[in-house]
DOBAZA-683578 format. One line per 2 residues: their letters; for each residue x, y, z of C-alpha. Coordinates in nm, 2 decimals. Each point is the difference from the previous one (the first is absolute). Example, Ala and Ser with C-alpha at 12.3 -4.5 7.8 and 13.67 -1.06 7.14 Angstrom:
2
AS) 1.23,-0.45,0.78; 0.14,0.34,-0.07
***
This chain:
600
MP) -2.76,1.14,-6.47; 0.10,-0.23,0.29
LP) -0.16,0.05,0.33; 0.15,-0.01,0.36
PA) -0.03,-0.34,0.18; -0.35,-0.07,0.17
PT) -0.03,0.18,0.34; -0.09,-0.20,0.34
KR) -0.39,0.08,-0.05; -0.12,-0.17,-0.31
AA) -0.29,0.14,-0.21; -0.18,-0.31,0.07
LL) -0.05,0.10,0.37; -0.20,0.30,-0.10
SP) -0.37,-0.01,-0.07; -0.15,0.04,-0.34
DA) -0.12,0.35,0.10; 0.36,0.10,0.05
ID) 0.11,-0.14,-0.36; -0.27,0.23,-0.16
AP) 0.03,0.30,0.22; 0.37,0.02,0.08
AR) -0.04,0.33,0.20; -0.14,-0.19,0.30
SS) 0.25,-0.12,0.28; 0.00,-0.34,0.08
HR) 0.13,0.04,0.37; -0.27,-0.07,0.24
SS) 0.09,0.25,0.25; 0.03,0.29,-0.25
RR) -0.31,-0.11,-0.17; -0.19,-0.01,0.32
SG) 0.15,0.36,0.07; -0.07,0.12,-0.34
DA) -0.36,-0.13,0.00; -0.05,0.15,0.32
RD) 0.10,0.35,-0.13; -0.21,-0.06,-0.30
DA) -0.31,-0.12,0.18; 0.01,0.24,0.29
PA) -0.16,0.30,-0.17; -0.27,-0.21,-0.14
KS) -0.08,-0.12,0.37; 0.06,0.28,0.21
GP) 0.09,0.29,-0.24; -0.34,0.17,-0.04
QP) -0.03,0.09,0.36; 0.32,0.21,0.03
LE) -0.03,0.13,-0.34; -0.34,0.13,0.08
LF) 0.12,0.18,0.30; 0.28,0.12,-0.18
DN) -0.19,0.14,-0.30; -0.26,0.17,0.25
LG) 0.27,0.18,0.15; 0.10,0.15,-0.32
TE) -0.36,0.08,-0.13; -0.16,0.10,0.32
GG) 0.29,0.20,0.17; 0.02,-0.28,0.29
GD) -0.31,0.12,0.18; -0.18,-0.34,0.04
AP) 0.26,-0.24,-0.12; 0.31,-0.16,0.18
AA) 0.32,0.15,-0.15; 0.36,0.00,0.15
RP) 0.23,-0.29,-0.02; 0.10,-0.17,0.31
AR) 0.36,0.14,-0.04; -0.13,0.34,0.09
RS) -0.14,-0.08,0.32; 0.32,0.07,0.17
KT) 0.04,0.33,-0.18; -0.33,0.14,0.12
KA) -0.10,0.13,0.33; -0.36,0.17,0.05
AP) -0.33,-0.09,0.13; -0.15,-0.34,-0.04
AP) -0.20,-0.04,-0.31; -0.36,-0.17,0.01
TP) 0.05,-0.18,-0.34; 0.27,-0.27,-0.12
TS) 0.30,0.17,-0.15; 0.20,-0.26,-0.18
AP) -0.04,-0.30,-0.21; 0.31,-0.25,-0.06
VR) 0.06,0.12,-0.35; 0.37,-0.15,0.01
AP) -0.15,-0.36,0.08; -0.31,-0.05,-0.20
QQ) 0.01,-0.36,0.04; -0.10,0.01,0.38
QP) -0.36,0.02,0.04; -0.09,0.29,0.23
QP) -0.15,-0.13,0.33; -0.25,0.19,0.22
AM) 0.27,-0.01,0.27; 0.24,0.21,-0.21
VQ) -0.28,0.23,-0.08; -0.05,0.08,0.36
VE) 0.36,0.04,0.09; 0.04,0.24,-0.30
TR) -0.29,0.21,0.14; 0.21,0.10,0.29
VP) 0.29,0.13,-0.23; 0.02,0.38,0.04
TP) -0.15,0.22,-0.29; 0.27,0.23,-0.15
PP) -0.09,0.38,0.00; -0.11,0.14,-0.35
AA) 0.35,0.12,-0.08; 0.13,-0.38,0.03
VA) -0.27,-0.12,-0.25; 0.19,0.16,-0.29
PV) 0.26,-0.27,-0.02; -0.26,-0.26,-0.05
AS) -0.14,0.20,-0.30; 0.33,0.01,-0.15
LH) -0.02,-0.39,-0.06; -0.23,0.07,-0.29
SP) 0.23,0.28,-0.17; 0.34,-0.07,-0.14
AR) 0.27,0.11,0.22; 0.22,0.28,-0.14
PK) 0.35,-0.13,-0.09; 0.29,0.13,0.22
RK) 0.25,0.19,-0.17; 0.35,-0.09,0.03
ST) 0.17,0.30,0.17; 0.39,0.00,0.02
GP) 0.06,0.35,0.12; -0.14,0.37,-0.04
AK) -0.20,0.07,-0.29; 0.18,0.13,-0.29
LF) -0.08,0.25,-0.29; 0.03,-0.16,-0.33
VL) 0.03,0.23,-0.29; -0.12,-0.18,-0.33
DT) 0.15,0.04,-0.33; -0.24,0.02,-0.29
NV) 0.11,-0.35,-0.13; -0.12,-0.16,0.30
LL) -0.36,0.14,-0.06; 0.02,-0.12,-0.36
HD) 0.12,-0.34,0.10; -0.26,-0.08,0.27
PM) -0.28,0.23,0.02; -0.09,-0.16,0.34
CL) 0.34,0.09,0.16; -0.13,0.26,0.21
FR) -0.18,-0.25,0.24; 0.32,-0.21,0.01
FE) 0.20,0.17,0.26; -0.19,-0.11,0.32
EH) 0.02,0.26,0.28; 0.25,0.22,-0.20
DI) -0.09,0.35,-0.15; 0.04,0.09,-0.37
FL) 0.11,0.32,-0.16; -0.07,0.10,-0.37
PM) 0.21,0.28,-0.16; -0.18,0.25,-0.22
IV) 0.20,-0.11,-0.28; -0.11,-0.37,0.05
LE) -0.35,0.11,-0.08; 0.12,0.20,-0.32
EL) 0.15,-0.33,-0.13; -0.29,-0.21,0.08
DG) -0.23,0.24,-0.18; 0.24,-0.04,-0.32
HK) -0.02,-0.39,0.00; -0.37,-0.03,0.02
KG) -0.10,0.00,-0.36; 0.01,-0.30,-0.20
TT) -0.10,-0.38,0.02; 0.33,-0.13,0.14
EV) 0.04,-0.17,0.33; 0.18,0.33,0.14
AR) -0.29,0.22,-0.12; -0.25,-0.22,0.16
NG) 0.19,-0.01,0.33; 0.03,0.39,-0.02
RQ) -0.37,0.03,-0.02; -0.05,-0.23,0.27
TS) 0.25,0.18,0.22; -0.19,0.32,-0.07
RT) -0.34,-0.12,0.09; 0.14,-0.14,0.33
LD) 0.16,0.33,0.09; -0.35,0.19,-0.10
AL) -0.19,-0.26,0.23; 0.25,0.05,0.29
AG) -0.02,0.39,-0.04; -0.39,-0.03,-0.01
AQ) -0.05,-0.19,0.31; -0.19,0.14,0.29
DA) 0.21,0.22,0.23; 0.28,-0.02,-0.23
DI) 0.28,0.27,0.07; 0.28,0.02,-0.24
DK) 0.20,0.23,0.23; -0.03,-0.27,0.28
GL) 0.04,-0.30,-0.24; -0.26,-0.22,-0.14
KL) -0.08,-0.33,0.19; 0.09,-0.30,-0.23
DT) -0.26,-0.20,0.17; -0.30,0.21,-0.08
TG) -0.05,-0.22,-0.34; -0.03,-0.32,0.16
HR) 0.37,-0.10,-0.02; 0.01,-0.07,0.40
EA) 0.37,-0.13,-0.02; 0.10,0.36,-0.09
GG) 0.03,0.18,0.34; 0.21,0.30,-0.12
RL) -0.07,0.32,-0.18; 0.04,0.15,-0.33
FF) 0.17,0.34,-0.02; 0.04,0.21,-0.33
QT) 0.26,0.30,-0.05; -0.23,0.30,0.05
AP) 0.30,0.25,0.04; 0.32,0.06,-0.16
LD) 0.29,-0.17,0.18; 0.35,0.15,0.06
YS) 0.27,-0.23,-0.12; 0.35,0.04,-0.17
LP) 0.14,-0.26,-0.24; 0.33,-0.03,-0.14
VS) 0.06,0.20,-0.34; 0.07,-0.31,-0.18
LP) -0.36,-0.10,0.02; -0.23,0.20,-0.23
QG) -0.29,0.16,0.20; -0.24,-0.03,-0.28
KA) -0.01,-0.39,-0.02; -0.29,-0.16,0.22
DN) 0.23,-0.27,0.15; 0.22,0.28,0.15
QI) -0.30,0.18,0.12; -0.12,-0.30,0.17
LG) 0.35,-0.04,0.17; -0.02,0.36,0.11
VV) -0.33,-0.06,0.17; 0.14,-0.31,0.17
QA) 0.30,0.20,0.12; -0.23,0.29,0.14
LR) -0.23,-0.25,0.18; 0.29,-0.18,0.13
DE) 0.15,0.33,0.15; -0.36,0.11,0.15
YA) -0.08,-0.34,0.17; 0.35,-0.06,0.12
KD) -0.10,0.16,0.36; -0.31,-0.01,0.21
RP) -0.20,0.33,-0.05; -0.33,0.12,0.16
GK) -0.28,-0.20,-0.21; 0.27,-0.21,-0.22
AK) 0.15,-0.30,0.16; 0.35,-0.10,-0.12
QE) -0.03,-0.25,-0.30; 0.24,-0.18,-0.23
VV) -0.06,0.11,-0.36; 0.06,-0.26,-0.25
LV) -0.01,0.02,-0.40; -0.18,-0.29,-0.17
SK) 0.06,-0.04,-0.37; 0.02,-0.27,-0.26
DI) 0.27,0.21,-0.20; 0.33,-0.14,0.10
NM) 0.21,0.31,-0.12; -0.25,0.21,0.23
RV) 0.10,-0.21,0.29; 0.36,0.02,-0.08
KA) -0.03,0.38,-0.01; -0.19,0.01,0.34
RA) 0.27,-0.21,0.17; 0.27,0.24,-0.15
LG) -0.18,0.28,0.16; -0.01,-0.17,0.33
LA) -0.40,-0.07,-0.02; -0.15,-0.31,0.12
TD) -0.16,-0.18,-0.28; -0.16,-0.36,-0.10
DY) -0.15,-0.20,-0.28; -0.36,-0.09,0.01
QN) -0.02,-0.35,0.10; -0.36,-0.06,0.07
DK) -0.07,-0.12,-0.36; 0.22,-0.31,0.04
TL) -0.15,-0.32,0.06; 0.34,-0.16,0.11
ED) 0.30,0.19,0.11; 0.21,-0.28,-0.15
GD) -0.07,-0.19,-0.32; 0.15,-0.32,0.13
LL) -0.26,-0.01,0.27; -0.29,-0.06,-0.26
YA) -0.21,-0.31,0.05; 0.15,-0.26,-0.19
GS) -0.30,-0.25,0.00; 0.21,-0.32,0.09
LA) 0.17,-0.10,0.32; 0.26,-0.27,0.05
LP) -0.09,-0.27,0.28; 0.29,-0.07,0.26
PD) 0.20,-0.31,-0.04; -0.14,-0.13,0.32
FW) -0.35,0.07,-0.08; -0.13,-0.37,-0.04
TR) 0.20,-0.08,0.31; -0.19,0.26,0.20
QS) -0.33,-0.08,-0.17; 0.01,-0.39,0.04
KT) -0.22,-0.02,0.30; -0.26,0.28,-0.07
VE) -0.04,-0.01,-0.40; -0.31,-0.14,-0.14
SW) -0.07,-0.08,-0.37; -0.28,-0.11,-0.22
QS) -0.06,-0.05,-0.35; -0.26,0.19,-0.21
GS) 0.00,-0.08,-0.39; 0.35,0.03,-0.13
NT) 0.12,0.22,0.27; 0.13,-0.06,0.36
FY) -0.06,0.23,0.28; 0.22,0.03,0.30
RI) -0.13,0.20,0.34; 0.32,0.13,0.17
SG) 0.07,0.21,0.32; 0.28,0.17,0.16
PI) 0.19,0.32,0.01; 0.01,0.01,-0.39
VP) -0.39,0.06,-0.03; 0.02,0.36,0.10
NL) 0.23,0.10,-0.28; -0.22,-0.18,-0.28
YI) -0.28,0.17,-0.23; -0.28,-0.13,-0.17
NQ) 0.10,-0.13,-0.34; 0.36,0.03,0.08
FV) 0.23,-0.28,-0.15; 0.23,-0.22,0.24
FF) 0.26,-0.25,-0.13; 0.21,-0.26,0.16
EA) 0.31,-0.11,-0.13; 0.29,-0.17,0.14
PG) 0.26,-0.24,-0.11; -0.10,-0.36,0.04
EP) -0.37,0.05,0.06; -0.30,0.04,-0.22
SM) -0.08,0.35,-0.09; -0.34,0.17,0.07
YA) -0.18,0.30,-0.18; -0.31,0.15,0.16
RV) -0.24,0.30,0.02; -0.14,0.13,0.34
TE) -0.39,-0.04,-0.04; -0.11,0.07,0.35
IR) 0.12,0.16,0.33; -0.20,-0.05,0.30
DK) 0.11,0.08,0.37; 0.34,-0.17,0.01
TA) 0.00,-0.25,-0.28; 0.02,0.02,-0.39
VL) -0.13,-0.21,-0.29; 0.24,-0.09,-0.28
KT) -0.12,-0.12,-0.34; 0.23,-0.17,-0.23
LK) 0.06,0.15,-0.33; -0.06,-0.12,-0.36
DY) 0.33,-0.05,-0.17; 0.00,0.18,-0.35
SS) 0.36,-0.09,-0.06; -0.12,-0.36,-0.14
GK) -0.11,-0.03,-0.36; -0.33,-0.14,0.09
NA) -0.08,0.33,0.17; 0.11,0.24,-0.25
VW) -0.20,0.33,-0.04; -0.03,0.07,-0.39
GV) 0.31,-0.18,-0.05; 0.19,0.17,0.27
NT) 0.18,-0.18,0.30; 0.13,0.19,0.29
RN) 0.38,-0.02,0.04; 0.09,0.09,0.36
RE) -0.20,0.01,0.34; -0.11,0.37,0.01
QN) -0.15,-0.06,-0.36; -0.20,-0.30,0.11
FA) -0.13,0.21,0.30; -0.12,0.27,-0.24
MN) -0.17,-0.23,-0.24; -0.17,-0.15,0.30
LL) -0.15,0.35,0.07; -0.07,0.08,-0.35
MD) -0.20,-0.32,-0.07; -0.21,0.00,0.34
PE) -0.36,0.13,-0.08; -0.03,0.10,0.37
ID) 0.29,0.27,-0.03; -0.12,0.31,-0.15
FV) 0.31,0.25,0.04; 0.36,-0.15,-0.09
TL) 0.31,0.23,0.02; 0.32,-0.11,-0.17
TG) 0.35,0.18,0.06; 0.32,-0.11,-0.11
TA) 0.30,0.09,-0.25; 0.01,-0.01,-0.36
GT) -0.04,-0.33,-0.15; -0.19,-0.19,0.29
GK) -0.29,-0.08,-0.21; -0.28,0.23,0.16
TL) -0.17,0.07,-0.33; 0.06,-0.33,-0.16
MA) -0.20,-0.19,0.29; -0.24,0.27,0.03
LA) -0.11,-0.03,-0.35; 0.04,-0.38,-0.01
SG) -0.24,-0.05,0.28; -0.23,0.28,-0.13
LT) -0.03,-0.19,-0.34; -0.08,-0.33,0.17
QV) -0.27,0.12,0.22; -0.17,0.22,-0.29
LD) 0.03,-0.24,-0.29; 0.01,-0.34,0.17
DR) -0.16,0.02,0.35; -0.22,0.30,-0.13
RY) 0.01,0.14,0.35; 0.05,0.36,-0.14
TE) -0.14,0.18,-0.32; 0.31,0.14,-0.11
II) 0.34,0.15,0.11; 0.06,0.37,0.04
MT) 0.35,0.13,0.01; 0.14,0.35,0.09
RA) 0.30,0.15,0.10; 0.13,0.35,0.15
TV) 0.13,0.19,-0.32; 0.30,0.14,0.14
SV) 0.28,-0.01,-0.24; 0.37,-0.07,0.09
GE) 0.16,0.26,-0.21; -0.15,0.32,-0.19
DI) -0.35,-0.04,-0.12; -0.05,-0.04,-0.37
GF) -0.32,0.20,-0.01; -0.37,-0.08,-0.10
LP) -0.09,-0.32,-0.14; -0.23,-0.03,-0.28
GT) -0.31,-0.26,-0.02; -0.24,-0.12,0.24
EE) 0.05,-0.06,0.38; 0.11,-0.38,-0.04
EK) 0.25,0.14,-0.32; 0.12,0.27,0.22
MG) 0.08,-0.27,0.29; 0.16,-0.23,-0.26
PW) 0.35,0.16,0.06; -0.02,-0.05,0.36
MG) -0.09,-0.36,-0.02; 0.29,-0.14,-0.15
AL) 0.03,-0.25,0.30; -0.35,-0.14,-0.09
DD) 0.10,-0.04,-0.35; 0.31,-0.17,0.10
NL) -0.17,-0.25,0.24; -0.28,-0.08,-0.22
EF) 0.24,-0.09,-0.29; 0.15,-0.25,0.26
LA) -0.33,-0.13,0.10; -0.13,-0.05,-0.33
KG) 0.31,-0.18,-0.14; -0.07,-0.35,-0.10
DG) -0.37,0.03,0.15; -0.15,-0.08,-0.33
GG) 0.02,-0.37,0.05; 0.20,-0.08,-0.31
AG) -0.26,0.20,-0.24; 0.26,0.20,-0.14
EW) 0.02,0.36,-0.07; -0.37,0.03,-0.03
GR) -0.09,-0.16,0.33; 0.27,0.23,0.18
AA) -0.17,0.32,-0.16; -0.36,-0.13,0.11
TN) 0.13,-0.07,0.34; 0.18,0.37,0.01
EL) -0.33,0.13,-0.13; -0.19,-0.18,0.29
IR) 0.22,0.14,0.27; -0.01,0.34,-0.12
SR) -0.37,0.00,0.01; -0.01,-0.05,0.36
IK) 0.26,0.25,0.09; -0.07,0.37,0.03
VK) 0.26,0.26,0.06; -0.14,0.31,0.18
SM) 0.15,0.33,0.11; 0.01,0.09,0.38
NF) -0.12,0.36,-0.10; -0.34,-0.11,-0.08
MR) -0.05,-0.24,0.32; -0.21,0.24,0.21
GR) -0.35,-0.12,0.04; 0.03,-0.33,-0.17
TF) -0.08,-0.33,0.16; 0.14,-0.35,-0.13
LN) -0.22,-0.29,0.05; 0.13,-0.34,-0.04
KY) 0.34,0.12,-0.14; 0.36,-0.09,0.06
VI) 0.18,0.32,0.02; 0.37,0.03,-0.02
ID) 0.17,0.31,0.11; 0.36,0.00,-0.12
EA) 0.28,0.25,0.12; -0.21,0.07,0.31
QN) 0.32,0.13,0.19; -0.04,0.35,-0.20
LT) -0.36,0.03,0.15; -0.05,0.25,0.29
PK) -0.24,-0.14,0.29; -0.28,0.21,-0.12
QM) 0.01,-0.14,-0.35; 0.03,-0.36,0.15
KT) -0.31,0.05,0.20; -0.19,0.14,-0.31
LI) 0.11,-0.34,-0.21; -0.08,-0.25,0.27
TR) -0.34,0.14,0.07; -0.11,-0.05,-0.36
AG) -0.04,-0.38,0.09; -0.36,-0.11,0.00
PG) -0.13,-0.36,0.07; 0.21,-0.29,-0.12
TK) 0.30,0.22,-0.11; 0.36,-0.09,0.09
II) 0.26,0.27,-0.01; 0.37,-0.06,-0.04
CM) 0.27,0.27,0.10; 0.34,-0.07,-0.12
GN) 0.33,0.22,0.00; 0.36,0.04,0.10
LA) 0.06,0.25,0.28; 0.36,0.04,-0.13
QI) -0.14,0.18,-0.32; -0.21,0.30,0.11
DT) 0.00,0.26,-0.28; -0.28,0.23,0.17
PY) 0.17,0.30,0.16; -0.05,0.05,0.37
LT) -0.09,-0.36,0.04; 0.24,-0.24,0.18
EG) -0.01,-0.37,0.11; -0.17,0.12,0.31
SS) -0.26,0.22,-0.14; -0.10,-0.20,-0.31
GL) -0.37,-0.11,-0.04; 0.14,-0.36,-0.04
TF) 0.17,0.01,0.34; -0.32,0.15,0.13
AV) -0.24,-0.26,-0.13; 0.24,-0.31,0.12
DK) 0.02,0.14,0.35; -0.38,0.09,0.04
FK) -0.11,-0.34,-0.15; 0.22,-0.24,0.20
GW) -0.19,-0.24,0.21; -0.34,0.05,-0.20
PH) -0.16,-0.33,-0.07; -0.06,0.07,-0.37
GG) 0.32,0.16,-0.08; 0.36,-0.13,-0.04
HI) 0.37,0.13,-0.08; 0.30,-0.16,-0.09
TL) 0.36,0.16,-0.07; 0.15,-0.21,-0.28
AR) 0.39,-0.05,0.09; 0.14,-0.13,-0.32
GE) 0.02,0.10,-0.35; -0.06,-0.27,-0.26
RS) 0.03,0.21,-0.31; 0.36,-0.07,-0.10
RL) 0.32,-0.01,0.16; 0.11,0.33,-0.15
AD) -0.32,0.18,0.15; 0.07,-0.17,0.36
FA) 0.36,0.12,-0.02; -0.11,0.34,-0.10
SD) -0.25,0.05,0.26; 0.24,-0.10,0.27
VL) 0.32,0.22,-0.10; -0.16,0.31,-0.19
***
């Protein structure tokens, strides 16, 4: 694809080292400052590091300790030994005169040494408090949805009605995800109740099991509560009993009493009808939001960024460029750099000017390095006979064909080419490049409608009906690939392709390790974050994982665009040097499919 006009600084002005190692800066001033930072620890670093380590290991008896910034905060008797080393500026050689001056710095009292010791231990994160602590009453579905929800309420207290424990006990049997969460919640409650100095009447401290971010207490219903509900609500139903408990607690904590401060009581439930009934009774209620990675699906990282129209005008005096092989590199600066991520795609398109498509390969200080892309839309760069048809598909193919990228996530509507591109790049790298030994394909077995029951056959035969997308795309990829050999040649090609593709079920992935495999996870939007973690951690050396899905087609109950495992993976892996993401924007299946995706 055409490149923009050459910047003011030509590649010929750079040294050969810069061409081989594009990460180095060519500004003399910045190189000197960078070298000074890099070389300083080797020259003068051992001395301050030695003093610092002696403080941590020997308690500060004989070694200098405090930073110079603490001199203004300490007032005590003079110390017979030096007390500071310039840790912040290791490039300066410590002079004897400085040591003599430091000996006259007052020594802090023993109580003031504690802040210095805290440098070696991680600081406790500050909790965001927006007002007085509340009392949250949890519904059973919250505990079954997220067994760690007890520790997600910061400084607020938690109350569990007795009927919640009864329902929790009824869901603990089985091998489903709900049953596992119920058993984990029961073990968590047992650990909190069995902690040292635990008192159920006064409330169990939530930070006793190591979750320091939880500063509240856990209360159980230990006595019957007096409440009255409308006659239209049956008293024997569990949901109505929980509503009664919330009503009784609201009346009890409405005023300040001896030993009990006034608190707002809020019901937390994932059940929409439960929240509607609570609001009808005048009770405060809310949904459990902590499981959501993003509040709005539109905020999801797209993987690409359009450069402003005046980009080259602003960068004309500071941009650097050099050539390495078939790629051109640009080093840019300016206010756009803080908004970039590693492996993010940027593009410049303006009428009357050459377009540029590049990927961010390095971000250092206030500069970023862009690397131009390979154009897979041309026939000479076809991947297993497949050419990209739009900008986002070309971005995705650059990620799929890059051996340095170990994890790729692709999102987009139906017909954008996710499965076809993943299979085409996988077949090329398995059969032609011999980079991977085989392709492993799996998907979440969540049906759109009613289940058709058990399927006969082996594991691969049971997964056959779920792999209709694989068959459709293989039929397209193998079409005409026999090279004019006729029906026998196409049959041989199909047999060769099938021998290198293994279809596996996600139910048996626990404990496996994939070595030099090309793993495709289709329909990943139906996975929970825990299931996504289980699959990604199966990767061994030399394995590449591709996660694909359409966040608008989630069939798993209780999962939304914000809480899907695919959203979770995209958000957590953005900016990782060996991972990439792209959102495919335009469908290429057919005009009918594109129109249906827009209007239906």
